N, C-alpha and C positions, 0 to 999 in steps of 0.2 A: 320567558324563562319558565313560567309557570307551566306552559304547554309542553315544553321539552320534559320537565320532570314528571308530569302527568303520563307521557309516553313511556318514559323510562320506568315508571312504576308498574306499568301494565307488562313490559317486557321481563323486567326484573322478578315479578312476580312468579313467571313461569321458569325462569332461569334457576331460582332459588329452590324449585321443587327438588331439583337434582342435587345428590349428595356432593359434599365439597370435592371428594377425590375424583369424581367424574366430570366436574366443571374444570378442574386442573387438567385432566387428561385432554378433554376436548379442547381447551386453550393451546396446550403442547402440541397437540396434533395440528390445529388451525395454523400454528406458527411454524412447523418443520415439515409436514407432510406435503409434497408439492402435487400427490396424487388426488388430494382433497378438492372438491370442485369450489369455484369461486364463490357461488351462492353459498354453500355450507360454511366457508371459511368467514365470509362476510357476516352471516348469521351469528356465528360464534362470537366474533369481534364486536358485533352489536350487543349482544346479551351482556357481555363483560363490562363493556362501557357503560350500559345502563346500570349495572350492578355498581360500578364506581360512582356514577353520578347520584344515585340514591343514597349511598352510604356516606358520600360527603355532606349530605344534607341532614345527616342524624340529628344535628340541632341547627336551628335556625341561628345563624351568626349574628352577632350583636354588632353595634357600631365600632366596638373596639377590637372586633375579630376574637372575642374570649369565648373558648368552647365551654358548654354547658356540661356539669358533672352532677350526676351521670348522663351519658348521652341518651338521646332520643330523637324520634322523627317527628317532624312539624312540616306543614306545607301551608305557605302563606299566597292566596290569591289577591293580589292588589295592584292597582295600577300605579304607574309612577307618579310621584307627587306633582310633577308640571302637568299631568294630564287630566287632572281635576281641579274644580274651584276650591283655593285654600279655605275660602270663607264658608263653604259647604262642602265638607269632606264627605265621602261615601259612609254609609251606615257600616258598622263594623261588627261582624258577627263570629262567634266561637262556637263550633260544632263540635260536641264531646260525644263519644261512643259509649258502650257499656261493656261489661266484663265480658271477656272471650269475643270481642269484637275489635274492629280497627277503624280507621279512617275510611277506607274504602266502602263502608256501609252508608256513608254520607256523600259519596263521591259524585253522584248526579245532581243531588240537591246543592251541594257546593258550586260545582261548575253553572248551573242554572242561575243561581243567585248572583254571581259574579258576571256571568256574560249577559243575562238578560236584563238584571236590575242593577246592575253596576256596584253591587255591595263589595265589600272587602271581607274576604271569609279566611279564617285561621282554622286549619284541621291539626290535630295532634293524636298521635299514636301513645296511648299510655305505656308507662315502663313495664315490659313484659307482654306487651300486645302488638300485634302488626309488626312493623319495622323497627320497633324500638326494643332493645334487648333486655334481657333480665338483669338485675343486680346480681352481684356475687354471691350473697347469702339470701336463703329464703326468707329469713324472718325481717329483712329490710323493706318487703313490699307491705306497705300500709296506705289507707285512702289519703292521710295527710301528705305523703309524699306526691301523689298525683294533683293535689291542689297546688303545691309549690312548683311542680312541673308546669301546669298551667299558667300559673304566675310568670314562671321564667319565660315561656313562650310569648305571653302578652308583652312583658318587658323587652324582649328582643325583636319583636315586630314594632316597637316604639307606639304602643298603643295606652301607655300609661302616662304620658308626660302632658297631655292637653285635658284638663278636668273638664272642659266642656263639651269633649267628644267621648261618650261613654260606650260601653259594649254590651251587645244583646248576646246571651248565652242560650244554646240549646243543648239539653243533655238527654241521652237515652239511659235509663235504667241507672247503674252506678254512675254514668256521666251526669245525670240530674243531681246525684248527691253532691258530686264534686262542685257543681255550679252553685248549689245553696251553700256549701261551706266556703267557696271562694267570696260569695257575696257577704258573708258573715265576717271573713277577713279584711275584704277589700271593698266594702261597700260605695265608696265614692267612684270606683271604676266600673260600676255595674249599671247599666241602663235598665234592662229587665230580663228575666229567665223565662224560658218556653221549657216546661217539663213533658217527657215523653215516657209514658209508664215508669216513672221515676222512683228511684229509692231516696233515702236521706229522711224520710219522716217514720215515726213510730207505726205501727200496723195493728189494728185492733179488729179487723174481720175475721169472723170465727172461720172461714174457709180458708184463709191465707196460711201458708205454710212456713213463712219466713220467720214467725214469732217461735217456731219449735227448731227450725234449722239452724237459725242463728246462734242460741245458746249452745246446742250441740257442736256446731263448728268452734265456737269459742272454747268450751271445754277441751275439744281435741287439740287445738293449737296450744293451750295452756299446759296440757299433759306432754305434749311433745317438747314444749319449750323446756319443761322442768327435766324431762329424760335427757335432753340434749346438754343440760348443765352438769347432769350427773356423769355422763358419758360423752365427752365431746367428741369422739370418733364418730358417732352417730350422725351429728351435725356436719362433719366432714364429708361423710359418704352421702349424705343427701345433697350436698351441694355440688359434689364431684359427679354424681350419676345424672345426666340431662332430664331423663324422664321423671326422676323424684324431684330434682330441683324444679322443674317447671311445675308439677302437681302441688307441692307444697307451698310454692310460691303463691299461686293463685288461691289456696286454701287459706293461707295467712292473710291474703288481701281482702276477704270476705268474712274475715271473722267477727266484724262489728255489723253485719248485716241485720236488720235492713237500714239502719241510719247511716251506717259508714262514717260514723265520726262527725256527723253534722251536730253541733252542739243544740241541746234541746231548749236552752234558754232563749226567750223572746222568739220561738219558732214562729208563733202566730203573726208577730210583726214583719217577721222575714218574709214568709210567704204573702202578706198582704202588700208588703211595699214592692216586692221584686216580681213575683210570679204573675206574668199576664195571660197565660194560656196553658191548657193542658191537653196533650194529645195521647189517649190511653187505649189500651187494648180492651176489648170486651169483657174477654174472661182472662183476668189477671191475678193468678193465686200467690205470686210472689210481691208485687207491690200494686194492690188494688187501689183504684181511686177512691179517695176519702174526702169529699167536698166539704165535710164538716170541719175540717182542718183549716180551710182558707175562710177568713173572716168575711171576706166581700165576695160578690158573684164574680165567676171566673168564666173565662172564654173556653169552652171545652167542646173537643171533638174525639168522638168515639169511633174506633175501627171494629166494625162487628165481625163476630165469629173468629176471632184470632185470640190465641193465649200470647203470654209474655214472651215466649220463645220465638214464635212466628212473627210476632210484631216487630220484634228486633230485626228478623231477616228481611221483612218487606218495607222497612222504614225508607228506603229510596225509591220505592214504587208509589208512595202515597201523594208523590207530587205536592208537597208542601210548599214548594217555591212558587206554586201558582197563587197561593194564598197570600197576597201582599200585605193584606192587613195582620196577618199573624205575625209578620217581622218588623211592621213599621208601627202602626197605631196602637196595636195592643188592646183593641176595644173589648170590653168584657160582657158576656152574656150569660144571664142566669140559666138559659135553656140549653142543654148539651144537643151537640150537632153530630150527625153519624156522617163518617166518610163513605163514599161509595166503596162497594165490598171489592177486596182486592183477588 
């Protein structure tokens, strides 16, 4: 089923590039035009079927077939229970993407972790990212919602019921902040966290821009919210016009950067207890690596000569799946290691 869904995702990604009215016209012609070649007709039907397959999976179904609200996309790569030893269940890994990213940025890493190492892997598209739709109102998009979305996906995968089998989280950028906040709320469900140029921590480096852009974004959001309270029609038109709705939804989501609502209380204990490794961009002006925040030595890998944006783009090319210790033992090292240049 996972292979079918992965194939459907590839086809659906190309099909969805077309406007809805063109997709409808092509489907109508494939059904009613006998002059259309058999190959073209089958291609249209295949793309439409892939689209239906993906959107049926907008929420991982629970055991009671209860749909989640709001709907979102998640992908679970896991063997059937009878195919593994119940006394030694496979390691469970949740891969979280960053802002303006999707589960596809983790696709190759997830496949290899599942196929080669036999791990169970859960991928999630955050609300308003990838295949997950936006909420109806732009001001509903907050980091706390993403944390509860991940919790919903974990529960629907039935990864919460056995306290002896905990979950490993790996989060890029904003996904790292969501992982940290999840560990604050559900510590008994977390084994360890792998941070990748992650947000969620206060930034003190003089060259970082997030200490300046964060307050500006927050001030902009507060001004816009006050304006919408005085003039409700403004909020209506923002939510009614797709371009404005998407833009303001993303602005509202990052208003709390760089911490993204990770509670500062006992942050040092959180980092010491759960964070086992850090993979970071060499030149990161958004969320620079600050080793002094981690009370103990940390397993560190640096990707040379890339900034934050490029790091997020090449994450699937770093072949992190080949470093089995990164996902299993989590051994710590005080000396940073440099990845091969990509």
